[in-house]
MMTF fields as JSON, N, C-alpha, C and O atoms, coordinates in Angstrom:
{
  "mmtfVersion": "1.0.0",
  "mmtfProducer": "UNKNOWN",
  "numBonds": 467,
  "numAtoms": 468,
  "numGroups": 117,
  "numChains": 1,
  "numModels": 1,
  "chainsPerModel": [1],
  "groupsPerChain": [117],
  "chainIdList": ["A"],
  "bondAtomList": [4, 2, 8, 6, 12, 10, 16, 14, 20, 18, 24, 22, 28, 26, 32, 30, 36, 34, 40, 38, 44, 42, 48, 46, 52, 50, 56, 54, 60, 58, 64, 62, 68, 66, 72, 70, 76, 74, 80, 78, 84, 82, 88, 86, 92, 90, 96, 94, 100, 98, 104, 102, 108, 106, 112, 110, 116, 114, 120, 118, 124, 122, 128, 126, 132, 130, 136, 134, 140, 138, 144, 142, 148, 146, 152, 150, 156, 154, 160, 158, 164, 162, 168, 166, 172, 170, 176, 174, 180, 178, 184, 182, 188, 186, 192, 190, 196, 194, 200, 198, 204, 202, 208, 206, 212, 210, 216, 214, 220, 218, 224, 222, 228, 226, 232, 230, 236, 234, 240, 238, 244, 242, 248, 246, 252, 250, 256, 254, 260, 258, 264, 262, 268, 266, 272, 270, 276, 274, 280, 278, 284, 282, 288, 286, 292, 290, 296, 294, 300, 298, 304, 302, 308, 306, 312, 310, 316, 314, 320, 318, 324, 322, 328, 326, 332, 330, 336, 334, 340, 338, 344, 342, 348, 346, 352, 350, 356, 354, 360, 358, 364, 362, 368, 366, 372, 370, 376, 374, 380, 378, 384, 382, 388, 386, 392, 390, 396, 394, 400, 398, 404, 402, 408, 406, 412, 410, 416, 414, 420, 418, 424, 422, 428, 426, 432, 430, 436, 434, 440, 438, 444, 442, 448, 446, 452, 450, 456, 454, 460, 458, 464, 462],
  "bondOrderList": [1, 1, 1, 1, 1, 1, 1, 1, 1, 1, 1, 1, 1, 1, 1, 1, 1, 1, 1, 1, 1, 1, 1, 1, 1, 1, 1, 1, 1, 1, 1, 1, 1, 1, 1, 1, 1, 1, 1, 1, 1, 1, 1, 1, 1, 1, 1, 1, 1, 1, 1, 1, 1, 1, 1, 1, 1, 1, 1, 1, 1, 1, 1, 1, 1, 1, 1, 1, 1, 1, 1, 1, 1, 1, 1, 1, 1, 1, 1, 1, 1, 1, 1, 1, 1, 1, 1, 1, 1, 1, 1, 1, 1, 1, 1, 1, 1, 1, 1, 1, 1, 1, 1, 1, 1, 1, 1, 1, 1, 1, 1, 1, 1, 1, 1, 1],
  "groupList": [{"groupName": "MET", "atomNameList": ["N", "CA", "C", "O"], "elementList": ["N", "C", "C", "O"], "formalChargeList": [0, 0, 0, 0], "bondAtomList": [1, 0, 2, 1, 3, 2], "bondOrderList": [1, 1, 2], "singleLetterCode": "M", "chemCompType": "L-PEPTIDE LINKING"}, {"groupName": "SER", "atomNameList": ["N", "CA", "C", "O"], "elementList": ["N", "C", "C", "O"], "formalChargeList": [0, 0, 0, 0], "bondAtomList": [1, 0, 2, 1, 3, 2], "bondOrderList": [1, 1, 2], "singleLetterCode": "S", "chemCompType": "L-PEPTIDE LINKING"}, {"groupName": "TYR", "atomNameList": ["N", "CA", "C", "O"], "elementList": ["N", "C", "C", "O"], "formalChargeList": [0, 0, 0, 0], "bondAtomList": [1, 0, 2, 1, 3, 2], "bondOrderList": [1, 1, 2], "singleLetterCode": "Y", "chemCompType": "L-PEPTIDE LINKING"}, {"groupName": "LEU", "atomNameList": ["N", "CA", "C", "O"], "elementList": ["N", "C", "C", "O"], "formalChargeList": [0, 0, 0, 0], "bondAtomList": [1, 0, 2, 1, 3, 2], "bondOrderList": [1, 1, 2], "singleLetterCode": "L", "chemCompType": "L-PEPTIDE LINKING"}, {"groupName": "THR", "atomNameList": ["N", "CA", "C", "O"], "elementList": ["N", "C", "C", "O"], "formalChargeList": [0, 0, 0, 0], "bondAtomList": [1, 0, 2, 1, 3, 2], "bondOrderList": [1, 1, 2], "singleLetterCode": "T", "chemCompType": "L-PEPTIDE LINKING"}, {"groupName": "ILE", "atomNameList": ["N", "CA", "C", "O"], "elementList": ["N", "C", "C", "O"], "formalChargeList": [0, 0, 0, 0], "bondAtomList": [1, 0, 2, 1, 3, 2], "bondOrderList": [1, 1, 2], "singleLetterCode": "I", "chemCompType": "L-PEPTIDE LINKING"}, {"groupName": "ARG", "atomNameList": ["N", "CA", "C", "O"], "elementList": ["N", "C", "C", "O"], "formalChargeList": [0, 0, 0, 0], "bondAtomList": [1, 0, 2, 1, 3, 2], "bondOrderList": [1, 1, 2], "singleLetterCode": "R", "chemCompType": "L-PEPTIDE LINKING"}, {"groupName": "ALA", "atomNameList": ["N", "CA", "C", "O"], "elementList": ["N", "C", "C", "O"], "formalChargeList": [0, 0, 0, 0], "bondAtomList": [1, 0, 2, 1, 3, 2], "bondOrderList": [1, 1, 2], "singleLetterCode": "A", "chemCompType": "L-PEPTIDE LINKING"}, {"groupName": "GLY", "atomNameList": ["N", "CA", "C", "O"], "elementList": ["N", "C", "C", "O"], "formalChargeList": [0, 0, 0, 0], "bondAtomList": [1, 0, 2, 1, 3, 2], "bondOrderList": [1, 1, 2], "singleLetterCode": "G", "chemCompType": "PEPTIDE LINKING"}, {"groupName": "ASP", "atomNameList": ["N", "CA", "C", "O"], "elementList": ["N", "C", "C", "O"], "formalChargeList": [0, 0, 0, 0], "bondAtomList": [1, 0, 2, 1, 3, 2], "bondOrderList": [1, 1, 2], "singleLetterCode": "D", "chemCompType": "L-PEPTIDE LINKING"}, {"groupName": "VAL", "atomNameList": ["N", "CA", "C", "O"], "elementList": ["N", "C", "C", "O"], "formalChargeList": [0, 0, 0, 0], "bondAtomList": [1, 0, 2, 1, 3, 2], "bondOrderList": [1, 1, 2], "singleLetterCode": "V", "chemCompType": "L-PEPTIDE LINKING"}, {"groupName": "ASN", "atomNameList": ["N", "CA", "C", "O"], "elementList": ["N", "C", "C", "O"], "formalChargeList": [0, 0, 0, 0], "bondAtomList": [1, 0, 2, 1, 3, 2], "bondOrderList": [1, 1, 2], "singleLetterCode": "N", "chemCompType": "L-PEPTIDE LINKING"}, {"groupName": "GLU", "atomNameList": ["N", "CA", "C", "O"], "elementList": ["N", "C", "C", "O"], "formalChargeList": [0, 0, 0, 0], "bondAtomList": [1, 0, 2, 1, 3, 2], "bondOrderList": [1, 1, 2], "singleLetterCode": "E", "chemCompType": "L-PEPTIDE LINKING"}, {"groupName": "GLN", "atomNameList": ["N", "CA", "C", "O"], "elementList": ["N", "C", "C", "O"], "formalChargeList": [0, 0, 0, 0], "bondAtomList": [1, 0, 2, 1, 3, 2], "bondOrderList": [1, 1, 2], "singleLetterCode": "Q", "chemCompType": "L-PEPTIDE LINKING"}, {"groupName": "LYS", "atomNameList": ["N", "CA", "C", "O"], "elementList": ["N", "C", "C", "O"], "formalChargeList": [0, 0, 0, 0], "bondAtomList": [1, 0, 2, 1, 3, 2], "bondOrderList": [1, 1, 2], "singleLetterCode": "K", "chemCompType": "L-PEPTIDE LINKING"}, {"groupName": "PHE", "atomNameList": ["N", "CA", "C", "O"], "elementList": ["N", "C", "C", "O"], "formalChargeList": [0, 0, 0, 0], "bondAtomList": [1, 0, 2, 1, 3, 2], "bondOrderList": [1, 1, 2], "singleLetterCode": "F", "chemCompType": "L-PEPTIDE LINKING"}, {"groupName": "CYS", "atomNameList": ["N", "CA", "C", "O"], "elementList": ["N", "C", "C", "O"], "formalChargeList": [0, 0, 0, 0], "bondAtomList": [1, 0, 2, 1, 3, 2], "bondOrderList": [1, 1, 2], "singleLetterCode": "C", "chemCompType": "L-PEPTIDE LINKING"}, {"groupName": "HIS", "atomNameList": ["N", "CA", "C", "O"], "elementList": ["N", "C", "C", "O"], "formalChargeList": [0, 0, 0, 0], "bondAtomList": [1, 0, 2, 1, 3, 2], "bondOrderList": [1, 1, 2], "singleLetterCode": "H", "chemCompType": "L-PEPTIDE LINKING"}],
  "groupTypeList": [0, 1, 2, 3, 4, 5, 6, 4, 6, 4, 7, 8, 9, 7, 3, 10, 10, 2, 5, 9, 8, 2, 3, 11, 1, 3, 0, 8, 12, 12, 10, 12, 6, 10, 10, 13, 9, 4, 3, 9, 7, 8, 8, 6, 14, 10, 3, 3, 11, 15, 12, 8, 4, 14, 3, 5, 11, 1, 5, 8, 5, 1, 5, 5, 5, 8, 5, 10, 12, 14, 5, 0, 12, 6, 11, 8, 10, 3, 7, 15, 16, 1, 3, 1, 6, 5, 11, 6, 12, 3, 15, 13, 0, 4, 8, 10, 7, 6, 2, 10, 17, 7, 2, 9, 0, 12, 12, 12, 7, 3, 8, 2, 15, 8, 17, 1, 7],
  "groupIdList": [1, 2, 3, 4, 5, 6, 7, 8, 9, 10, 11, 12, 13, 14, 15, 16, 17, 18, 19, 20, 21, 22, 23, 24, 25, 26, 27, 28, 29, 30, 31, 32, 33, 34, 35, 36, 37, 38, 39, 40, 41, 42, 43, 44, 45, 46, 47, 48, 49, 50, 51, 52, 53, 54, 55, 56, 57, 58, 59, 60, 61, 62, 63, 64, 65, 66, 67, 68, 69, 70, 71, 72, 73, 74, 75, 76, 77, 78, 79, 80, 81, 82, 83, 84, 85, 86, 87, 88, 89, 90, 91, 92, 93, 94, 95, 96, 97, 98, 99, 100, 101, 102, 103, 104, 105, 106, 107, 108, 109, 110, 111, 112, 113, 114, 115, 116, 117],
  "secStructList": [7, 7, 7, 1, 1, 7, 3, 3, 3, 3, 3, 6, 6, 3, 3, 3, 3, 3, 3, 3, 1, 7, 5, 1, 2, 2, 2, 2, 2, 2, 2, 2, 2, 2, 2, 2, 2, 2, 2, 2, 6, 6, 7, 7, 3, 3, 3, 3, 3, 3, 3, 3, 7, 7, 7, 5, 7, 2, 2, 2, 2, 2, 2, 2, 2, 2, 2, 2, 2, 2, 2, 2, 2, 6, 6, 7, 3, 3, 3, 3, 3, 1, 7, 7, 2, 2, 2, 2, 2, 2, 2, 2, 2, 2, 6, 4, 4, 4, 6, 1, 3, 3, 3, 1, 1, 2, 2, 2, 2, 2, 2, 2, 2, 2, 6, 7, 7],
  "xCoordList": [10.911, 11.991, 13.304, 13.511, 14.171, 15.443, 16.58, 16.654, 17.439, 18.584, 19.844, 19.782, 20.969, 22.215, 22.7, 23.028, 22.749, 23.392, 22.5, 22.932, 21.288, 20.399, 19.303, 18.665, 19.097, 17.958, 16.864, 17.138, 15.621, 14.486, 13.39, 13.353, 12.503, 11.281, 10.225, 10.539, 8.975, 7.868, 7.389, 7.206, 7.187, 6.649, 5.461, 5.637, 4.25, 3.07, 3.147, 3.289, 3.051, 3.16, 4.541, 4.713, 5.521, 6.887, 7.814, 7.637, 8.794, 9.832, 11.06, 11.516, 11.595, 12.831, 13.942, 13.852, 14.991, 16.135, 17.335, 17.736, 17.902, 19.072, 20.326, 20.524, 21.165, 22.389, 23.547, 23.912, 24.108, 25.209, 26.482, 26.536, 27.503, 28.798, 29.108, 28.491, 30.071, 30.6, 29.677, 29.462, 29.132, 28.216, 29.04, 29.402, 29.325, 30.083, 29.201, 27.977, 29.808, 28.983, 28.173, 26.999, 28.751, 28.018, 26.858, 25.729, 27.134, 26.079, 25.061, 23.858, 25.532, 24.636, 23.683, 22.5, 24.194, 23.329, 22.265, 21.129, 22.622, 21.662, 20.561, 19.378, 20.966, 19.989, 19.08, 17.863, 19.666, 18.892, 17.868, 16.73, 18.26, 17.361, 16.194, 15.05, 16.485, 15.436, 14.429, 13.219, 14.93, 14.05, 13.244, 12.043, 13.879, 13.164, 12.066, 10.963, 12.36, 11.342, 10.159, 9.008, 10.442, 9.379, 8.523, 7.295, 9.164, 8.431, 7.6, 6.452, 8.182, 7.464, 6.24, 5.253, 6.305, 5.182, 4.156, 3.171, 4.387, 3.428, 3.769, 3.031, 4.876, 5.301, 5.772, 6.323, 5.556, 5.954, 6.796, 7.325, 6.935, 7.663, 8.836, 8.663, 10.035, 11.246, 12.105, 12.358, 12.536, 13.456, 14.763, 14.783, 15.851, 17.169, 17.814, 18.083, 18.064, 18.677, 20.169, 20.579, 20.978, 22.423, 23.182, 24.385, 22.506, 23.163, 24.424, 25.416, 24.395, 25.539, 26.506, 27.397, 26.349, 27.172, 28.086, 27.63, 29.352, 30.313, 30.854, 31.149, 30.986, 31.576, 30.728, 30.14, 30.678, 29.999, 30.991, 31.507, 31.264, 32.184, 31.417, 30.196, 32.144, 31.518, 30.477, 29.453, 30.727, 29.745, 28.493, 27.376, 28.679, 27.539, 26.697, 25.468, 27.351, 26.634, 25.849, 24.69, 26.463, 25.751, 24.544, 23.515, 24.654, 23.514, 22.41, 21.231, 22.784, 21.784, 21.071, 19.855, 21.813, 21.196, 20.204, 19.118, 20.567, 19.65, 18.392, 17.297, 18.545, 17.385, 16.479, 15.258, 17.072, 16.288, 15.477, 14.286, 16.112, 15.42, 14.278, 13.188, 14.508, 13.468, 12.26, 11.114, 12.532, 11.42, 10.662, 9.435, 11.375, 10.708, 9.854, 8.758, 10.349, 9.589, 8.269, 7.291, 8.239, 7.03, 6.194, 5.257, 6.533, 5.866, 5.936, 4.999, 7.045, 7.26, 7.921, 8.181, 8.18, 8.806, 9.998, 9.888, 11.13, 12.362, 12.862, 12.802, 13.357, 13.987, 15.209, 15.312, 16.129, 17.315, 17.245, 16.633, 17.872, 18.038, 19.369, 19.98, 19.788, 20.987, 22.257, 23.104, 22.371, 23.568, 24.709, 24.509, 25.908, 27.093, 27.333, 26.793, 28.122, 28.418, 29.026, 28.633, 29.973, 30.643, 29.689, 29.77, 28.791, 27.834, 26.797, 26.369, 26.39, 25.462, 26.108, 25.464, 27.38, 28.099, 28.264, 28.171, 28.509, 28.648, 27.356, 27.395, 26.214, 24.932, 24.656, 24.012, 25.13, 24.963, 25.846, 25.395, 27.093, 28.028, 27.592, 27.786, 27.009, 26.609, 25.221, 24.8, 24.511, 23.191, 22.048, 20.885, 22.349, 21.301, 20.398, 19.194, 20.974, 20.22, 19.093, 18.163, 19.152, 18.078, 16.8, 15.714, 16.924, 15.793, 15.278, 14.196, 16.061, 15.711, 15.809, 16.823, 14.75, 14.781, 15.64, 15.56, 16.458, 17.299, 16.937, 16.743, 16.852, 16.459, 17.504, 18.185, 17.61, 18.555, 18.09, 18.889, 16.802, 16.264, 15.252, 14.567, 15.17, 14.236, 12.793, 11.994, 12.455, 11.084, 10.667, 9.52, 11.604, 11.308, 10.987, 10.04, 11.791, 11.576, 10.251, 9.538, 9.92, 8.634, 7.474, 6.418, 7.648, 6.648, 6.456, 5.34, 7.553, 7.487, 6.636, 5.82, 6.822, 6.016, 4.535, 3.68, 4.239, 2.839, 2.156, 0.928, 2.97, 2.413, 2.642, 2.277, 3.243, 3.505, 2.507, 1.837, 2.425, 1.459, 1.854, 1.159],
  "yCoordList": [-20.076, -20.942, -20.452, -19.25, -21.375, -21.024, -21.441, -22.588, -20.511, -20.761, -20.301, -19.453, -20.843, -20.566, -19.13, -18.47, -18.646, -17.357, -16.345, -15.222, -16.708, -15.85, -15.298, -16.041, -14.008, -13.395, -13.183, -12.818, -13.412, -13.18, -12.465, -12.465, -11.857, -11.296, -11.285, -11.281, -11.281, -11.212, -9.776, -9.125, -9.286, -7.942, -8.104, -8.244, -8.083, -8.373, -9.816, -10.726, -10.027, -11.391, -11.679, -12.643, -10.845, -11.025, -11.467, -11.082, -12.274, -12.653, -11.802, -11.73, -11.157, -10.387, -11.236, -11.676, -11.458, -12.255, -11.322, -10.701, -11.231, -10.375, -11.229, -12.166, -10.895, -11.646, -10.842, -9.792, -11.333, -10.643, -11.442, -12.623, -10.791, -11.448, -11.78, -11.26, -12.649, -13.058, -14.107, -15.166, -13.814, -14.756, -15.777, -15.558, -16.895, -17.986, -19.23, -19.12, -20.413, -21.62, -21.859, -22.215, -21.678, -21.937, -20.968, -21.384, -19.689, -18.683, -18.836, -18.718, -19.094, -19.252, -20.416, -20.309, -21.529, -22.689, -22.38, -22.842, -21.609, -21.217, -20.329, -20.517, -19.363, -18.486, -19.317, -19.13, -20.219, -21.088, -21.913, -22.069, -22.435, -23.23, -22.379, -22.833, -21.155, -20.249, -19.977, -20.046, -19.668, -19.374, -20.607, -20.502, -21.765, -22.995, -23.306, -23.694, -23.138, -23.364, -22.421, -22.816, -21.187, -20.198, -20.602, -20.554, -21.0, -21.431, -22.682, -22.79, -23.609, -24.841, -24.555, -25.288, -23.488, -23.109, -22.241, -21.806, -21.991, -21.218, -19.753, -19.021, -19.312, -17.919, -17.667, -18.559, -16.45, -16.131, -14.875, -14.584, -14.115, -12.85, -12.887, -13.084, -12.692, -12.751, -11.524, -11.18, -10.885, -9.754, -10.165, -10.533, -10.104, -10.355, -9.017, -8.22, -8.772, -7.528, -7.786, -8.57, -7.107, -7.306, -6.247, -6.076, -5.537, -4.451, -4.917, -4.19, -6.109, -6.611, -7.437, -8.079, -7.433, -8.262, -7.382, -6.604, -7.514, -6.72, -7.489, -6.897, -8.812, -9.617, -10.839, -11.451, -11.18, -12.381, -13.113, -12.53, -14.384, -15.104, -15.806, -15.687, -16.537, -17.165, -18.211, -18.349, -18.936, -19.92, -19.205, -19.658, -18.088, -17.295, -16.805, -16.834, -16.357, -15.908, -17.067, -16.894, -18.238, -19.372, -19.766, -20.168, -19.658, -19.959, -18.923, -19.273, -17.654, -16.595, -16.866, -16.702, -17.277, -17.595, -18.749, -18.721, -19.749, -20.854, -20.387, -20.87, -19.45, -18.888, -18.152, -18.297, -17.364, -16.648, -17.649, -17.439, -18.731, -19.748, -20.392, -20.563, -20.755, -21.393, -20.477, -20.914, -19.216, -18.279, -18.053, -17.957, -17.966, -17.804, -19.028, -18.89, -20.224, -21.457, -21.475, -22.061, -20.844, -20.82, -19.566, -19.293, -18.798, -17.525, -16.566, -15.811, -16.609, -15.732, -14.431, -14.184, -13.617, -12.314, -12.192, -12.444, -11.805, -11.63, -10.216, -9.681, -9.613, -8.299, -8.289, -9.068, -7.385, -7.154, -5.736, -4.861, -5.515, -4.139, -4.008, -4.989, -2.764, -2.391, -3.053, -3.51, -3.095, -3.66, -2.658, -1.466, -3.146, -2.295, -2.051, -2.766, -1.065, -0.751, -1.959, -2.289, -2.613, -3.75, -4.918, -5.587, -5.176, -6.269, -5.931, -6.81, -4.67, -4.247, -4.47, -4.977, -4.09, -4.284, -5.773, -6.183, -6.571, -8.018, -8.619, -9.449, -8.206, -8.71, -8.227, -8.936, -7.044, -6.566, -7.368, -7.771, -7.597, -8.335, -9.78, -10.325, -10.401, -11.804, -11.976, -13.1, -10.876, -10.953, -11.114, -11.089, -11.279, -11.441, -10.211, -10.329, -9.042, -7.785, -7.702, -6.916, -8.487, -8.485, -9.12, -8.851, -9.963, -10.732, -10.295, -10.702, -9.464, -9.085, -7.572, -6.967, -6.97, -5.54, -5.314, -6.065, -4.276, -3.917, -2.511, -1.609, -2.339, -1.069, -0.658, -1.494, 0.648, 1.159, 0.846, 0.449, 1.025, 0.886, -0.265, -0.566, -0.887, -1.988, -1.536, -2.274, -0.344, 0.155, 0.272, -0.011, 0.69, 0.782, -0.591, -0.747, -1.58, -2.933, -3.499, -4.148, -3.261, -3.754, -3.054, -3.658, -1.807, -1.11, -1.757, -1.828, -2.225, -2.951, -4.204, -4.507, -4.932, -6.137, -5.796, -6.582, -4.651, -4.242, -4.022, -4.04, -3.808, -3.544, -4.684, -4.58, -5.777, -6.899, -8.02, -8.073, -8.897, -10.014, -11.011, -12.008],
  "zCoordList": [-27.678, -28.113, -27.51, -27.342, -27.193, -26.584, -27.516, -27.957, -27.795, -28.654, -27.946, -27.055, -28.326, -27.618, -27.785, -26.799, -29.011, -29.257, -29.947, -30.206, -30.246, -31.028, -30.122, -29.375, -30.198, -29.515, -30.543, -31.686, -30.134, -31.026, -30.268, -29.037, -31.026, -30.459, -31.545, -32.736, -31.125, -32.06, -32.124, -31.095, -33.333, -33.56, -34.505, -35.715, -33.944, -34.749, -35.205, -34.388, -36.522, -37.047, -37.633, -38.378, -37.298, -37.794, -36.662, -35.506, -37.018, -36.078, -36.368, -37.51, -35.334, -35.463, -34.857, -33.71, -35.647, -35.215, -35.113, -36.097, -33.915, -33.677, -33.784, -33.01, -34.748, -34.998, -34.417, -34.945, -33.349, -32.676, -32.837, -32.495, -33.359, -33.511, -34.949, -35.879, -35.11, -36.411, -37.015, -36.425, -38.191, -38.845, -39.631, -40.787, -38.965, -39.556, -39.564, -39.492, -39.652, -39.744, -38.479, -38.576, -37.297, -36.056, -35.879, -35.619, -36.02, -35.877, -37.003, -36.773, -38.204, -39.345, -39.183, -39.507, -38.683, -38.458, -37.413, -37.528, -36.405, -35.373, -35.974, -35.692, -36.801, -37.459, -38.362, -38.369, -39.11, -40.007, -39.219, -39.661, -38.071, -37.236, -36.717, -36.706, -36.292, -35.815, -36.935, -36.717, -38.128, -39.263, -39.647, -39.897, -39.697, -40.058, -39.046, -39.43, -37.757, -36.726, -36.907, -36.722, -37.266, -37.498, -38.692, -38.622, -39.786, -40.977, -40.677, -41.107, -39.949, -39.6, -38.738, -38.791, -37.945, -37.073, -37.804, -37.207, -39.098, -39.883, -40.056, -40.715, -39.476, -39.654, -41.068, -41.713, -41.555, -42.936, -43.046, -44.119, -41.952, -42.012, -41.038, -39.835, -41.59, -40.78, -41.076, -42.23, -40.011, -40.109, -39.45, -38.275, -40.203, -39.653, -39.341, -40.24, -38.043, -37.594, -37.413, -36.557, -38.241, -38.265, -37.473, -37.673, -36.582, -35.859, -35.123, -35.083, -34.547, -33.8, -34.624, -34.068, -35.948, -36.83, -37.664, -38.502, -37.426, -38.198, -39.394, -40.432, -39.254, -40.329, -40.637, -39.745, -41.919, -42.391, -43.291, -44.244, -42.998, -43.872, -44.992, -45.086, -45.841, -47.01, -46.611, -47.28, -45.543, -45.08, -44.58, -44.829, -43.874, -43.419, -44.585, -44.522, -45.649, -46.85, -47.461, -47.841, -47.559, -48.165, -47.318, -47.863, -46.011, -45.141, -45.336, -45.374, -45.458, -45.711, -47.035, -47.126, -48.056, -49.352, -49.182, -49.762, -48.399, -48.124, -47.411, -47.699, -46.481, -45.768, -46.744, -46.691, -47.633, -48.65, -49.47, -49.703, -49.907, -50.713, -49.939, -50.485, -48.671, -47.863, -47.684, -47.782, -47.422, -47.212, -48.515, -48.505, -49.632, -50.924, -51.255, -51.799, -50.931, -51.191, -50.433, -50.898, -49.282, -48.44, -48.671, -47.92, -49.716, -50.007, -48.825, -48.563, -48.125, -46.992, -47.404, -48.581, -46.41, -46.638, -45.696, -44.497, -46.256, -45.483, -45.696, -46.803, -44.619, -44.717, -43.81, -42.862, -44.126, -43.308, -42.771, -43.383, -41.628, -41.156, -40.428, -40.005, -40.303, -39.554, -40.086, -39.319, -41.402, -42.023, -41.979, -42.213, -41.677, -41.804, -43.296, -44.141, -43.606, -45.006, -45.708, -46.827, -45.065, -45.701, -45.923, -46.954, -44.983, -45.167, -46.229, -46.977, -46.302, -47.358, -48.723, -49.642, -48.857, -50.117, -50.435, -51.592, -49.401, -49.585, -50.132, -51.04, -49.587, -50.073, -51.5, -52.273, -51.853, -53.226, -54.18, -55.252, -53.797, -54.667, -54.886, -55.973, -53.873, -53.984, -54.594, -54.866, -54.809, -55.424, -54.438, -54.84, -53.162, -52.15, -52.108, -51.881, -52.325, -52.232, -53.26, -53.081, -54.321, -55.318, -54.796, -55.311, -53.777, -53.279, -51.906, -51.482, -51.217, -49.852, -49.697, -50.046, -49.174, -48.876, -47.641, -46.67, -47.688, -46.537, -46.077, -46.892, -44.786, -44.183, -43.154, -42.559, -42.965, -41.978, -40.561, -39.713, -40.311, -38.964, -38.887, -39.865, -37.742, -37.527, -37.743, -38.32, -37.291, -37.422, -38.886, -39.232, -39.751, -41.185, -41.768, -42.538, -41.39, -41.899, -41.419, -42.184, -40.168, -39.649, -40.357, -40.542, -40.751, -41.546, -42.918, -43.431, -43.501, -44.774, -44.631, -45.502, -43.536, -43.295, -43.176, -43.583, -42.63, -42.493, -43.821, -43.909, -44.881, -46.21, -47.182, -48.353, -46.714, -47.618, -47.38, -46.348, -48.341, -48.266, -47.21, -47.012]
}
């Protein structure tokens, strides 16, 4: 699949989505489209790698919440990795952290997928 600003790769049966830049409405919609395409194709495991993301605005947060809901509806598994301190705190304050495991390193998150349903 080809997307404008999002890099992806497959790791086993999981899709890794690399989010680079400011997570606002444009970037968020692109991430949402990538995840929806994966779910529509039967994928159930998605890792969002935030290593290149320093800031997330309110629209970006609402899109992430929508992604969490879509993956939960499909009995999928979502994880985050490489969150900056401020983004980790943002996900805790908004309640997203209650529904999504966050890992420091991509390898740790992919290990989580290996042990999840």
